[in-house]
All heavy atoms as TSV, in Angstrom:
chain	resi	resn	atom	element	x	y	z
A	1	MET	N	N	-35.684	-39.977	-53.941
A	1	MET	CA	C	-36.038	-40.054	-52.529
A	1	MET	C	C	-34.799	-39.851	-51.652
A	1	MET	O	O	-34.878	-39.170	-50.631
A	1	MET	CB	C	-36.693	-41.423	-52.276
A	1	MET	CG	C	-37.179	-41.620	-50.880
A	1	MET	SD	S	-38.567	-40.517	-50.554
A	1	MET	CE	C	-39.017	-41.026	-48.962
A	2	LYS	N	N	-33.661	-40.436	-52.053
A	2	LYS	CA	C	-32.437	-40.296	-51.268
A	2	LYS	C	C	-31.971	-38.842	-51.251
A	2	LYS	O	O	-31.474	-38.363	-50.228
A	2	LYS	CB	C	-31.328	-41.181	-51.840
A	2	LYS	CG	C	-31.553	-42.645	-51.592
A	2	LYS	CD	C	-30.398	-43.464	-52.153
A	2	LYS	CE	C	-30.655	-44.940	-52.017
A	2	LYS	NZ	N	-29.559	-45.738	-52.569
A	3	LYS	N	N	-32.155	-38.146	-52.376
A	3	LYS	CA	C	-31.734	-36.747	-52.439
A	3	LYS	C	C	-32.545	-35.892	-51.463
A	3	LYS	O	O	-32.007	-35.015	-50.802
A	3	LYS	CB	C	-31.902	-36.196	-53.859
A	3	LYS	CG	C	-30.885	-36.718	-54.830
A	3	LYS	CD	C	-31.089	-36.081	-56.198
A	3	LYS	CE	C	-30.114	-36.655	-57.195
A	3	LYS	NZ	N	-30.307	-36.065	-58.533
A	4	LEU	N	N	-33.833	-36.178	-51.376
A	4	LEU	CA	C	-34.701	-35.427	-50.468
A	4	LEU	C	C	-34.269	-35.631	-49.018
A	4	LEU	O	O	-34.205	-34.677	-48.235
A	4	LEU	CB	C	-36.158	-35.855	-50.659
A	4	LEU	CG	C	-37.189	-35.156	-49.775
A	4	LEU	CD1	C	-37.179	-33.657	-50.021
A	4	LEU	CD2	C	-38.571	-35.726	-50.013
A	5	VAL	N	N	-33.950	-36.858	-48.663
A	5	VAL	CA	C	-33.504	-37.153	-47.304
A	5	VAL	C	C	-32.194	-36.423	-47.015
A	5	VAL	O	O	-32.021	-35.833	-45.942
A	5	VAL	CB	C	-33.350	-38.683	-47.098
A	5	VAL	CG1	C	-32.686	-38.983	-45.766
A	5	VAL	CG2	C	-34.706	-39.367	-47.188
A	6	LEU	N	N	-31.274	-36.424	-47.966
A	6	LEU	CA	C	-30.004	-35.729	-47.772
A	6	LEU	C	C	-30.209	-34.221	-47.629
A	6	LEU	O	O	-29.570	-33.578	-46.788
A	6	LEU	CB	C	-29.051	-36.022	-48.933
A	6	LEU	CG	C	-28.480	-37.442	-48.971
A	6	LEU	CD1	C	-27.660	-37.649	-50.237
A	6	LEU	CD2	C	-27.621	-37.698	-47.737
A	7	ILE	N	N	-31.102	-33.675	-48.420
A	7	ILE	CA	C	-31.387	-32.237	-48.329
A	7	ILE	C	C	-31.989	-31.908	-46.967
A	7	ILE	O	O	-31.615	-30.922	-46.330
A	7	ILE	CB	C	-32.316	-31.790	-49.478
A	7	ILE	CG1	C	-31.557	-31.855	-50.800
A	7	ILE	CG2	C	-32.862	-30.398	-49.236
A	7	ILE	CD1	C	-32.411	-31.648	-52.025
A	8	LEU	N	N	-32.926	-32.741	-46.508
A	8	LEU	CA	C	-33.541	-32.514	-45.203
A	8	LEU	C	C	-32.519	-32.636	-44.070
A	8	LEU	O	O	-32.542	-31.849	-43.115
A	8	LEU	CB	C	-34.702	-33.471	-44.980
A	8	LEU	CG	C	-35.938	-33.237	-45.847
A	8	LEU	CD1	C	-36.963	-34.348	-45.625
A	8	LEU	CD2	C	-36.546	-31.885	-45.560
A	9	LEU	N	N	-31.626	-33.604	-44.171
A	9	LEU	CA	C	-30.582	-33.758	-43.156
A	9	LEU	C	C	-29.637	-32.560	-43.153
A	9	LEU	O	O	-29.245	-32.072	-42.085
A	9	LEU	CB	C	-29.796	-35.050	-43.386
A	9	LEU	CG	C	-30.502	-36.338	-42.973
A	9	LEU	CD1	C	-29.661	-37.554	-43.404
A	9	LEU	CD2	C	-30.751	-36.375	-41.492
A	10	ALA	N	N	-29.288	-32.084	-44.334
A	10	ALA	CA	C	-28.404	-30.919	-44.427
A	10	ALA	C	C	-29.089	-29.682	-43.846
A	10	ALA	O	O	-28.469	-28.898	-43.117
A	10	ALA	CB	C	-28.003	-30.679	-45.874
A	11	ALA	N	N	-30.370	-29.501	-44.145
A	11	ALA	CA	C	-31.110	-28.357	-43.606
A	11	ALA	C	C	-31.214	-28.454	-42.092
A	11	ALA	O	O	-31.056	-27.450	-41.380
A	11	ALA	CB	C	-32.495	-28.287	-44.240
A	12	GLY	N	N	-31.481	-29.637	-41.582
A	12	GLY	CA	C	-31.555	-29.832	-40.136
A	12	GLY	C	C	-30.224	-29.538	-39.467
A	12	GLY	O	O	-30.172	-28.916	-38.406
A	13	GLY	N	N	-29.142	-29.971	-40.092
A	13	GLY	CA	C	-27.811	-29.693	-39.548
A	13	GLY	C	C	-27.513	-28.209	-39.541
A	13	GLY	O	O	-26.915	-27.684	-38.590
A	14	ALA	N	N	-27.934	-27.511	-40.578
A	14	ALA	CA	C	-27.709	-26.061	-40.646
A	14	ALA	C	C	-28.493	-25.346	-39.546
A	14	ALA	O	O	-27.992	-24.407	-38.923
A	14	ALA	CB	C	-28.106	-25.538	-42.017
A	15	VAL	N	N	-29.720	-25.786	-39.293
A	15	VAL	CA	C	-30.540	-25.174	-38.245
A	15	VAL	C	C	-29.891	-25.399	-36.879
A	15	VAL	O	O	-29.798	-24.475	-36.056
A	15	VAL	CB	C	-31.979	-25.735	-38.275
A	15	VAL	CG1	C	-32.749	-25.337	-37.032
A	15	VAL	CG2	C	-32.701	-25.272	-39.529
A	16	LEU	N	N	-29.415	-26.609	-36.635
A	16	LEU	CA	C	-28.765	-26.902	-35.350
A	16	LEU	C	C	-27.483	-26.078	-35.182
A	16	LEU	O	O	-27.203	-25.572	-34.092
A	16	LEU	CB	C	-28.462	-28.391	-35.240
A	16	LEU	CG	C	-29.675	-29.295	-35.051
A	16	LEU	CD1	C	-29.244	-30.766	-35.048
A	16	LEU	CD2	C	-30.410	-28.965	-33.771
A	17	ALA	N	N	-26.713	-25.954	-36.252
A	17	ALA	CA	C	-25.480	-25.172	-36.185
A	17	ALA	C	C	-25.791	-23.707	-35.895
A	17	ALA	O	O	-25.097	-23.063	-35.107
A	17	ALA	CB	C	-24.703	-25.311	-37.494
A	18	LYS	N	N	-26.821	-23.173	-36.526
A	18	LYS	CA	C	-27.208	-21.771	-36.291
A	18	LYS	C	C	-27.633	-21.564	-34.842
A	18	LYS	O	O	-27.254	-20.583	-34.211
A	18	LYS	CB	C	-28.350	-21.389	-37.233
A	18	LYS	CG	C	-28.976	-20.052	-36.957
A	18	LYS	CD	C	-28.714	-19.073	-38.045
A	18	LYS	CE	C	-29.460	-17.769	-37.868
A	18	LYS	NZ	N	-28.969	-16.947	-36.801
A	19	LYS	N	N	-28.415	-22.508	-34.297
A	19	LYS	CA	C	-28.830	-22.398	-32.897
A	19	LYS	C	C	-27.622	-22.395	-31.973
A	19	LYS	O	O	-27.551	-21.634	-31.015
A	19	LYS	CB	C	-29.758	-23.556	-32.521
A	19	LYS	CG	C	-31.173	-23.380	-32.973
A	19	LYS	CD	C	-32.046	-24.493	-32.415
A	19	LYS	CE	C	-33.498	-24.293	-32.751
A	19	LYS	NZ	N	-34.343	-25.324	-32.142
A	20	LYS	N	N	-26.676	-23.269	-32.261
A	20	LYS	CA	C	-25.482	-23.376	-31.426
A	20	LYS	C	C	-24.669	-22.076	-31.477
A	20	LYS	O	O	-24.180	-21.600	-30.448
A	20	LYS	CB	C	-24.637	-24.565	-31.895
A	20	LYS	CG	C	-23.579	-24.988	-30.943
A	20	LYS	CD	C	-24.203	-25.622	-29.737
A	20	LYS	CE	C	-23.139	-26.310	-28.918
A	20	LYS	NZ	N	-23.659	-26.806	-27.668
A	21	LEU	N	N	-24.541	-21.498	-32.663
A	21	LEU	CA	C	-23.815	-20.234	-32.790
A	21	LEU	C	C	-24.520	-19.110	-32.046
A	21	LEU	O	O	-23.875	-18.289	-31.388
A	21	LEU	CB	C	-23.663	-19.864	-34.266
A	21	LEU	CG	C	-22.629	-20.658	-35.051
A	21	LEU	CD1	C	-22.705	-20.316	-36.533
A	21	LEU	CD2	C	-21.240	-20.419	-34.522
A	22	ASP	N	N	-25.837	-19.059	-32.152
A	22	ASP	CA	C	-26.603	-18.026	-31.453
A	22	ASP	C	C	-26.469	-18.164	-29.944
A	22	ASP	O	O	-26.343	-17.166	-29.229
A	22	ASP	CB	C	-28.078	-18.070	-31.858
A	22	ASP	CG	C	-28.307	-17.575	-33.278
A	22	ASP	OD1	O	-27.406	-16.927	-33.846
A	22	ASP	OD2	O	-29.395	-17.853	-33.819
A	23	GLU	N	N	-26.489	-19.400	-29.447
A	23	GLU	CA	C	-26.302	-19.625	-28.010
A	23	GLU	C	C	-24.925	-19.142	-27.571
A	23	GLU	O	O	-24.771	-18.548	-26.505
A	23	GLU	CB	C	-26.460	-21.103	-27.678
A	23	GLU	CG	C	-27.873	-21.614	-27.751
A	23	GLU	CD	C	-27.966	-23.118	-27.550
A	23	GLU	OE1	O	-26.943	-23.745	-27.206
A	23	GLU	OE2	O	-29.068	-23.660	-27.748
A	24	GLY	N	N	-23.918	-19.414	-28.390
A	24	GLY	CA	C	-22.560	-18.979	-28.067
A	24	GLY	C	C	-22.447	-17.473	-28.011
A	24	GLY	O	O	-21.789	-16.919	-27.135
A	25	ARG	N	N	-23.110	-16.786	-28.941
A	25	ARG	CA	C	-23.078	-15.323	-28.945
A	25	ARG	C	C	-23.776	-14.762	-27.716
A	25	ARG	O	O	-23.308	-13.786	-27.119
A	25	ARG	CB	C	-23.736	-14.790	-30.213
A	25	ARG	CG	C	-22.893	-14.966	-31.440
A	25	ARG	CD	C	-23.475	-14.222	-32.630
A	25	ARG	NE	N	-22.708	-14.524	-33.818
A	25	ARG	CZ	C	-23.205	-15.081	-34.900
A	25	ARG	NH1	N	-24.492	-15.377	-34.963
A	25	ARG	NH2	N	-22.441	-15.335	-35.944
A	26	THR	N	N	-24.895	-15.362	-27.353
A	26	THR	CA	C	-25.621	-14.903	-26.169
A	26	THR	C	C	-24.762	-15.095	-24.925
A	26	THR	O	O	-24.663	-14.198	-24.079
A	26	THR	CB	C	-26.948	-15.674	-26.026
A	26	THR	OG1	O	-27.709	-15.485	-27.210
A	26	THR	CG2	C	-27.737	-15.192	-24.829
A	27	GLU	N	N	-24.153	-16.257	-24.817
A	27	GLU	CA	C	-23.289	-16.548	-23.665
A	27	GLU	C	C	-22.116	-15.581	-23.616
A	27	GLU	O	O	-21.753	-15.073	-22.553
A	27	GLU	CB	C	-22.783	-17.990	-23.763
A	27	GLU	CG	C	-21.973	-18.450	-22.576
A	27	GLU	CD	C	-22.825	-18.746	-21.352
A	27	GLU	OE1	O	-24.040	-18.900	-21.487
A	27	GLU	OE2	O	-22.244	-18.818	-20.254
A	28	GLN	N	N	-21.535	-15.296	-24.771
A	28	GLN	CA	C	-20.398	-14.373	-24.831
A	28	GLN	C	C	-20.821	-12.969	-24.403
A	28	GLN	O	O	-20.095	-12.287	-23.685
A	28	GLN	CB	C	-19.836	-14.339	-26.250
A	28	GLN	CG	C	-18.580	-13.520	-26.382
A	28	GLN	CD	C	-18.021	-13.552	-27.794
A	28	GLN	OE1	O	-18.677	-13.980	-28.726
A	28	GLN	NE2	N	-16.798	-13.090	-27.941
A	29	ALA	N	N	-22.001	-12.546	-24.816
A	29	ALA	CA	C	-22.500	-11.221	-24.434
A	29	ALA	C	C	-22.718	-11.144	-22.925
A	29	ALA	O	O	-22.410	-10.120	-22.296
A	29	ALA	CB	C	-23.788	-10.901	-25.178
A	30	LEU	N	N	-23.246	-12.223	-22.338
A	30	LEU	CA	C	-23.453	-12.233	-20.886
A	30	LEU	C	C	-22.127	-12.145	-20.143
A	30	LEU	O	O	-21.995	-11.404	-19.169
A	30	LEU	CB	C	-24.202	-13.499	-20.473
A	30	LEU	CG	C	-25.681	-13.541	-20.828
A	30	LEU	CD1	C	-26.254	-14.925	-20.518
A	30	LEU	CD2	C	-26.453	-12.480	-20.080
A	31	TRP	N	N	-21.135	-12.901	-20.597
A	31	TRP	CA	C	-19.832	-12.855	-19.939
A	31	TRP	C	C	-19.173	-11.496	-20.121
A	31	TRP	O	O	-18.524	-10.981	-19.214
A	31	TRP	CB	C	-18.911	-13.959	-20.467
A	31	TRP	CG	C	-19.141	-15.253	-19.769
A	31	TRP	CD1	C	-19.747	-16.361	-20.261
A	31	TRP	CD2	C	-18.777	-15.574	-18.424
A	31	TRP	NE1	N	-19.793	-17.333	-19.322
A	31	TRP	CE2	C	-19.193	-16.896	-18.180
A	31	TRP	CE3	C	-18.137	-14.874	-17.408
A	31	TRP	CZ2	C	-19.001	-17.519	-16.965
A	31	TRP	CZ3	C	-17.944	-15.508	-16.190
A	31	TRP	CH2	C	-18.380	-16.810	-15.984
A	32	ALA	N	N	-19.335	-10.894	-21.288
A	32	ALA	CA	C	-18.745	-9.576	-21.517
A	32	ALA	C	C	-19.366	-8.555	-20.569
A	32	ALA	O	O	-18.665	-7.700	-20.019
A	32	ALA	CB	C	-18.951	-9.159	-22.970
A	33	GLU	N	N	-20.670	-8.650	-20.369
A	33	GLU	CA	C	-21.342	-7.721	-19.460
A	33	GLU	C	C	-20.909	-7.973	-18.019
A	33	GLU	O	O	-20.682	-7.038	-17.247
A	33	GLU	CB	C	-22.850	-7.873	-19.576
A	33	GLU	CG	C	-23.626	-6.910	-18.721
A	33	GLU	CD	C	-25.130	-7.077	-18.868
A	33	GLU	OE1	O	-25.579	-7.708	-19.831
A	33	GLU	OE2	O	-25.833	-6.572	-17.980
A	34	ALA	N	N	-20.779	-9.231	-17.648
A	34	ALA	CA	C	-20.432	-9.584	-16.269
A	34	ALA	C	C	-18.993	-9.227	-15.932
A	34	ALA	O	O	-18.670	-8.970	-14.772
A	34	ALA	CB	C	-20.660	-11.072	-16.040
A	35	THR	N	N	-18.122	-9.199	-16.921
A	35	THR	CA	C	-16.703	-8.960	-16.652
A	35	THR	C	C	-16.245	-7.585	-17.102
A	35	THR	O	O	-15.047	-7.329	-17.155
A	35	THR	CB	C	-15.841	-10.033	-17.339
A	35	THR	OG1	O	-16.095	-10.011	-18.749
A	35	THR	CG2	C	-16.128	-11.407	-16.781
A	36	ASP	N	N	-17.179	-6.681	-17.416
A	36	ASP	CA	C	-16.802	-5.311	-17.765
A	36	ASP	C	C	-16.062	-4.683	-16.596
A	36	ASP	O	O	-16.453	-4.857	-15.440
A	36	ASP	CB	C	-18.033	-4.465	-18.078
A	36	ASP	CG	C	-18.504	-4.628	-19.505
A	36	ASP	OD1	O	-17.745	-5.169	-20.314
A	36	ASP	OD2	O	-19.626	-4.203	-19.797
A	37	PRO	N	N	-15.017	-3.931	-16.889
A	37	PRO	CA	C	-14.318	-3.262	-15.787
A	37	PRO	C	C	-15.216	-2.209	-15.144
A	37	PRO	O	O	-15.977	-1.530	-15.820
A	37	PRO	CB	C	-13.108	-2.617	-16.460
A	37	PRO	CG	C	-13.440	-2.550	-17.904
A	37	PRO	CD	C	-14.421	-3.651	-18.179
A	38	VAL	N	N	-15.103	-2.103	-13.861
A	38	VAL	CA	C	-15.918	-1.141	-13.115
A	38	VAL	C	C	-15.241	0.222	-13.206
A	38	VAL	O	O	-14.057	0.362	-12.915
A	38	VAL	CB	C	-16.061	-1.565	-11.640
A	38	VAL	CG1	C	-16.821	-0.521	-10.851
A	38	VAL	CG2	C	-16.724	-2.914	-11.559
A	39	GLN	N	N	-16.000	1.215	-13.621
A	39	GLN	CA	C	-15.472	2.575	-13.707
A	39	GLN	C	C	-15.670	3.250	-12.356
A	39	GLN	O	O	-16.787	3.266	-11.833
A	39	GLN	CB	C	-16.210	3.362	-14.793
A	39	GLN	CG	C	-16.075	2.769	-16.184
A	39	GLN	CD	C	-14.655	2.822	-16.685
A	39	GLN	OE1	O	-13.891	3.711	-16.343
A	39	GLN	NE2	N	-14.288	1.844	-17.498
A	40	PRO	N	N	-14.605	3.798	-11.779
A	40	PRO	CA	C	-14.783	4.476	-10.488
A	40	PRO	C	C	-15.633	5.732	-10.669
A	40	PRO	O	O	-15.477	6.474	-11.637
A	40	PRO	CB	C	-13.364	4.838	-10.069
A	40	PRO	CG	C	-12.570	4.819	-11.322
A	40	PRO	CD	C	-13.249	3.851	-12.262
A	41	SER	N	N	-16.555	5.921	-9.760
A	41	SER	CA	C	-17.405	7.113	-9.843
A	41	SER	C	C	-16.681	8.279	-9.186
A	41	SER	O	O	-15.987	8.122	-8.196
A	41	SER	CB	C	-18.739	6.857	-9.180
A	41	SER	OG	O	-18.530	6.545	-7.821
A	42	THR	N	N	-16.849	9.432	-9.772
A	42	THR	CA	C	-16.218	10.626	-9.188
A	42	THR	C	C	-17.205	11.264	-8.232
A	42	THR	O	O	-18.393	11.344	-8.518
A	42	THR	CB	C	-15.830	11.628	-10.307
A	42	THR	OG1	O	-17.006	11.953	-11.042
A	42	THR	CG2	C	-14.807	11.023	-11.238
A	43	PRO	N	N	-16.718	11.714	-7.108
A	43	PRO	CA	C	-17.624	12.353	-6.129
A	43	PRO	C	C	-18.157	13.659	-6.702
A	43	PRO	O	O	-17.468	14.344	-7.448
A	43	PRO	CB	C	-16.752	12.589	-4.910
A	43	PRO	CG	C	-15.352	12.506	-5.393
A	43	PRO	CD	C	-15.362	11.669	-6.633
A	44	PRO	N	N	-19.377	14.011	-6.358
A	44	PRO	CA	C	-19.950	15.282	-6.847
A	44	PRO	C	C	-19.170	16.464	-6.273
A	44	PRO	O	O	-18.785	16.457	-5.112
A	44	PRO	CB	C	-21.376	15.270	-6.348
A	44	PRO	CG	C	-21.438	14.212	-5.310
A	44	PRO	CD	C	-20.283	13.281	-5.519
A	45	GLN	N	N	-18.925	17.456	-7.126
A	45	GLN	CA	C	-18.199	18.639	-6.670
A	45	GLN	C	C	-19.201	19.714	-6.276
A	45	GLN	O	O	-20.197	19.923	-6.923
A	45	GLN	CB	C	-17.281	19.128	-7.775
A	45	GLN	CG	C	-16.194	18.120	-8.095
A	45	GLN	CD	C	-15.206	18.667	-9.101
A	45	GLN	OE1	O	-15.293	19.805	-9.518
A	45	GLN	NE2	N	-14.259	17.851	-9.481
A	46	SER	N	N	-18.868	20.398	-5.186
A	46	SER	CA	C	-19.777	21.432	-4.697
A	46	SER	C	C	-19.286	22.804	-5.106
A	46	SER	O	O	-18.186	23.109	-5.205
A	46	SER	CB	C	-19.891	21.443	-3.198
A	46	SER	OG	O	-19.669	20.238	-2.593
């Protein structure tokens, strides 16, 4: 019975860690998009 509880706790911890990592990646992607350098547009040539 104790082994089952330990396995369940370990699995729960792994799920929480994965969620936290995924949130961090999402946040990092948002910041990367928000802080991308702006490329100057070239005027159209006639």
